[in-house]
C-alpha positions as CSV (number, residue, x, y, z in Angstrom):
1,M,0.0,0.0,0.0
2,K,1.4,3.4,-1.0
3,T,2.1,6.1,1.5
4,P,-0.5,8.9,1.4
5,K,0.7,12.0,-0.4
6,P,0.2,14.3,2.5
7,R,2.4,12.1,4.6
8,K,5.1,12.1,1.9
9,L,4.8,15.9,1.6
10,K,5.2,16.3,5.4
11,K,8.4,14.1,5.3
12,R,9.8,16.1,2.4
13,V,9.1,19.4,4.1
14,F,10.6,18.1,7.3
15,R,13.8,16.9,5.5
16,S,14.1,20.2,3.7
17,W,13.6,22.1,7.0
18,L,16.2,19.8,8.8
19,T,18.7,20.2,6.0
20,S,18.4,23.9,6.0
21,T,18.8,24.1,9.7
22,V,21.9,22.0,9.7
23,S,23.4,23.9,6.8
24,I,22.8,27.3,8.4
25,S,24.2,26.0,11.7
26,L,27.4,24.8,10.1
27,V,27.9,28.1,8.3
28,L,27.2,30.1,11.5
29,L,29.6,27.9,13.3
30,M,32.3,28.9,10.9
31,L,31.2,32.5,11.2
32,G,31.4,32.3,15.0
33,A,34.9,30.7,14.8
34,L,36.0,33.6,12.6
35,L,34.5,36.2,15.1
36,I,36.3,34.4,18.0
37,I,39.6,34.6,16.1
38,L,39.1,38.3,15.3
39,A,38.1,39.1,18.9
40,N,41.2,37.4,20.3
41,A,43.6,38.7,17.6
42,G,43.6,42.1,19.2
43,R,44.2,40.5,22.6
44,L,47.1,38.5,21.3
45,S,48.8,41.5,19.7
46,D,48.2,43.5,22.9
47,Y,49.8,40.7,24.9
48,V,52.9,40.7,22.7
49,R,53.3,44.5,22.8
50,E,52.9,44.6,26.5
51,Q,55.8,42.2,27.0
52,V,58.2,44.8,25.7
53,G,58.8,47.7,28.0
54,F,61.3,50.1,29.6
55,T,64.2,49.4,31.8
56,L,65.0,52.3,34.1
57,V,68.5,52.2,35.4
58,L,68.6,53.9,38.8
59,N,71.4,56.0,40.3
60,D,73.9,54.0,42.5
61,G,73.4,54.3,46.2
62,I,69.7,55.4,45.9
63,K,67.7,55.1,49.2
64,E,64.9,52.6,49.6
65,T,62.4,55.5,50.4
66,D,63.3,57.1,47.1
67,V,62.9,53.8,45.2
68,A,59.4,53.3,46.8
69,Q,58.4,56.9,46.0
70,L,59.5,56.5,42.4
71,Q,57.7,53.2,42.0
72,K,54.5,54.6,43.4
73,T,54.7,57.7,41.1
74,I,55.3,55.5,38.0
75,E,52.5,53.1,38.9
76,S,50.0,55.9,39.3
77,T,50.4,57.0,35.6
78,D,47.8,56.0,33.0
79,Y,50.2,54.3,30.6
80,V,52.0,52.0,33.0
81,K,50.6,48.5,33.4
82,S,53.2,47.1,35.9
83,V,56.5,48.0,37.6
84,R,59.1,45.5,38.9
85,Y,62.0,46.8,41.0
86,I,65.2,44.8,40.7
87,D,68.0,45.6,43.2
88,K,71.7,45.0,42.5
89,E,71.8,41.6,44.2
90,T,68.8,40.3,42.3
91,A,70.2,41.6,39.0
92,A,73.5,39.9,39.7
93,R,71.8,36.6,40.4
94,E,69.7,36.7,37.3
95,L,72.7,37.6,35.1
96,T,74.8,34.8,36.7
97,A,72.0,32.3,35.9
98,E,72.0,33.5,32.3
99,L,75.8,33.4,31.9
100,G,76.3,30.2,33.8
101,E,79.1,31.6,36.0
102,D,79.5,34.1,38.8
103,F,80.9,37.2,37.1
104,A,80.8,39.2,40.4
105,E,83.2,36.8,42.0
106,F,85.5,37.0,39.0
107,L,85.5,40.8,39.0
108,G,85.5,41.1,42.8
109,F,82.5,43.5,42.8
110,N,79.0,43.9,41.5
111,P,79.1,46.4,38.6
112,L,75.3,46.3,38.0
113,F,72.9,49.0,39.0
114,A,69.5,48.7,40.5
115,S,66.7,49.0,37.9
116,M,63.0,48.9,37.3
117,D,61.2,47.0,34.5
118,V,58.2,49.0,33.4
119,K,55.5,47.4,31.2
120,L,53.1,49.7,29.3
121,F,49.6,49.2,28.2
122,A,49.4,48.2,24.5
123,S,47.8,51.5,23.4
124,Y,50.9,53.4,24.5
125,T,53.5,51.3,22.7
126,N,53.5,53.2,19.4
127,S,56.7,55.1,18.5
128,D,55.4,58.6,19.2
129,S,54.1,57.7,22.7
130,L,57.3,55.9,23.6
131,L,59.5,59.0,22.9
132,I,57.3,61.1,25.1
133,I,57.2,58.5,27.9
134,E,61.0,58.1,27.7
135,K,61.4,61.9,28.3
136,E,58.9,61.7,31.2
137,F,61.0,58.9,32.9
138,L,64.2,60.8,32.5
139,K,62.7,63.8,34.4
140,H,62.9,61.7,37.6
141,P,66.1,62.5,39.6
142,Q,66.4,58.8,40.7
143,V,66.7,57.6,37.1
144,K,70.2,57.4,35.5
145,E,69.3,56.0,32.1
146,V,66.3,54.6,30.2
147,Y,66.5,51.7,27.8
148,Y,63.9,50.1,25.5
149,Q,64.0,48.0,22.4
150,K,63.1,50.5,19.8
151,D,63.7,48.3,16.7
152,L,61.8,45.4,18.2
153,L,58.8,47.5,19.0
154,A,58.9,49.0,15.5
155,V,58.9,45.5,14.0
156,I,56.0,44.4,16.3
157,N,53.9,47.4,15.5
158,D,54.5,47.1,11.8
159,N,53.6,43.4,11.8
160,V,50.5,44.1,13.8
161,R,49.3,46.6,11.2
162,K,50.0,44.1,8.4
163,I,48.2,41.3,10.1
164,S,45.3,43.5,11.0
165,I,44.8,44.5,7.3
166,F,45.1,40.9,6.2
167,L,42.5,39.8,8.8
168,L,40.1,42.5,7.7
169,V,40.4,41.5,4.0
170,V,40.0,37.8,4.8
171,S,37.1,38.5,7.1
172,A,35.3,40.6,4.5
173,L,35.7,37.8,1.8
174,T,34.8,35.0,4.3
175,G,31.8,37.0,5.6
176,F,30.6,37.4,2.0
177,I,30.9,33.7,1.3
178,F,29.1,32.8,4.6
179,V,26.2,35.2,3.7
180,S,26.0,33.7,0.2
181,L,25.9,30.2,1.6
182,I,23.0,30.9,3.9
183,N,21.2,32.8,1.2
184,N,21.5,29.9,-1.3
185,T,20.4,27.4,1.4
186,I,17.2,29.3,2.1
187,R,16.6,30.0,-1.7
188,I,16.8,26.2,-2.4
189,S,14.5,25.5,0.5
190,I,11.9,28.0,-0.8
191,Y,12.4,26.8,-4.4
192,S,10.8,23.5,-3.5
193,E,7.6,25.4,-2.5
194,R,7.4,27.8,-5.5
195,F,4.2,26.1,-6.7
196,T,2.6,26.6,-3.3
197,I,3.4,30.3,-3.5
198,N,1.9,30.5,-6.9
199,T,-1.3,28.6,-5.8
200,M,-1.7,31.0,-2.9
201,Q,-1.6,33.9,-5.3
202,L,-4.1,32.3,-7.6
203,V,-6.7,32.0,-4.8
204,G,-6.3,35.7,-4.0
205,A,-3.8,35.8,-1.2
206,T,-1.9,39.1,-1.0
207,R,1.9,39.2,-1.2
208,A,2.2,40.1,2.5
209,F,0.0,37.2,3.5
210,V,2.1,34.8,1.3
211,R,5.4,36.1,2.8
212,K,4.3,35.9,6.4
213,P,4.7,32.1,7.0
214,F,7.9,31.9,5.1
215,L,9.4,34.9,7.0
216,R,8.4,33.3,10.3
217,R,10.0,30.0,9.3
218,G,13.1,31.8,8.0
219,L,13.4,33.6,11.3
220,S,13.0,30.3,13.2
221,L,15.7,28.7,11.1
222,G,18.0,31.6,11.9
223,I,17.4,31.4,15.6
224,L,17.6,27.6,15.8
225,G,20.7,27.5,13.6
226,S,22.5,30.1,15.5
227,L,21.7,28.5,18.9
228,L,23.0,25.1,17.6
229,A,26.1,26.8,16.2
230,N,26.8,28.5,19.5
231,I,26.5,25.2,21.4
232,L,28.9,23.5,19.0
233,L,31.3,26.5,19.1
234,F,31.3,26.5,22.9
235,G,31.8,22.8,23.0
236,A,34.8,23.0,20.7
237,I,36.4,25.8,22.7
238,F,35.8,24.0,26.0
239,S,37.1,20.7,24.6
240,F,40.4,22.4,23.5
241,R,40.7,24.9,26.4
242,K,44.1,23.5,27.3
243,E,45.5,23.8,23.8
244,L,44.0,27.3,23.5
245,G,45.1,28.4,27.0
246,G,46.3,32.1,27.1
247,I,44.5,32.9,23.8
248,I,40.9,31.9,24.3
249,D,39.2,31.5,27.6
250,P,35.8,29.8,27.5
251,T,34.8,31.5,30.8
252,D,35.6,35.0,29.5
253,I,32.1,36.3,29.1
254,A,33.3,39.7,28.0
255,V,34.7,38.1,24.7
256,I,32.6,35.0,24.3
257,G,29.2,36.6,25.2
258,P,29.2,39.3,22.5
259,V,30.4,36.8,19.9
260,F,27.5,34.4,20.7
261,L,25.0,37.3,20.7
262,L,26.4,38.5,17.3
263,V,26.0,35.0,15.9
264,I,22.3,34.9,16.9
265,I,21.7,38.4,15.5
266,L,23.4,37.7,12.2
267,G,21.7,34.3,11.9
268,M,18.3,35.9,12.4
269,T,19.0,38.9,10.2
270,I,20.6,37.0,7.3
271,S,17.9,34.4,7.3
272,W,15.0,36.9,7.4
273,I,16.5,39.0,4.6
274,S,17.3,36.0,2.4
275,T,13.8,34.6,2.9
276,R,12.2,37.9,2.0
277,F,14.2,38.2,-1.2
278,A,13.7,34.6,-2.2
279,V,9.9,34.8,-1.7
280,N,9.6,38.1,-3.5
281,K,11.4,36.5,-6.5
282,F,8.9,33.7,-6.8
283,L,6.0,36.1,-6.2
284,K,7.0,38.0,-9.3
285,M,7.3,34.9,-11.5
286,K,4.6,33.7,-13.8
287,F,3.4,30.1,-13.7
288,D,5.3,29.1,-16.9
289,E,8.5,30.4,-15.4
290,L,8.3,28.2,-12.3
291,F,9.3,25.2,-14.4
292,Y,12.8,26.6,-15.2
């Protein structure tokens, strides 16, 4: 006994709906992964730039009270992230560990000066700001000299600019591809119901009335697809949290939250717009044109 046609139709519609949902979810998953990379690219570049800072060589015989006052003054500035004071003995131990031999014992005295390692916030590590900050440090009477790796910072800043431009270009192209994939998925889904749209017009239904159920379904596909994509994305990040340590933190709501929200918004928006355009296209077509 043959399966009744309404039952076959329901199965076909369900398969179409399921395929569309899975396709949209996979595309939004890739889009979410791209957004995560973009969100953390800035953090990674900031981390690299903040590892390179100033070394303030202090005058020999400086008092502890003067050191404490200088450290407090420097820490209170807007551009300083951290300050580490290194006395002569600590500097000697660290250099001995690097060289593998006790140079102070060979020389008979410790030639090193006390110093401070100053790390800046990433936004202040451009060349112009560094020159101004260097002059500010030299104004302190406790400071003998100021050192920082100018060439290294110039290379880092130059590479960050190049990588940023590259990521923007790749993101634009990839975003266009993702939008096209979702649009084509929805168009194919609606294409299978083009005769239903034409039949509704023949019985006198207005264009707004015909569009309404399709737009509602398109919005539902976007919401369901984005939620499924977020679940898969979070599962992937959580599963590889050890390998991604220091770059992506699954508990960082400030980064993960906006990305997940943006995936939902983009999923809903793209699906709704694509559905509207696809339905409008078939609404304008004549019956004979539906066969091509």
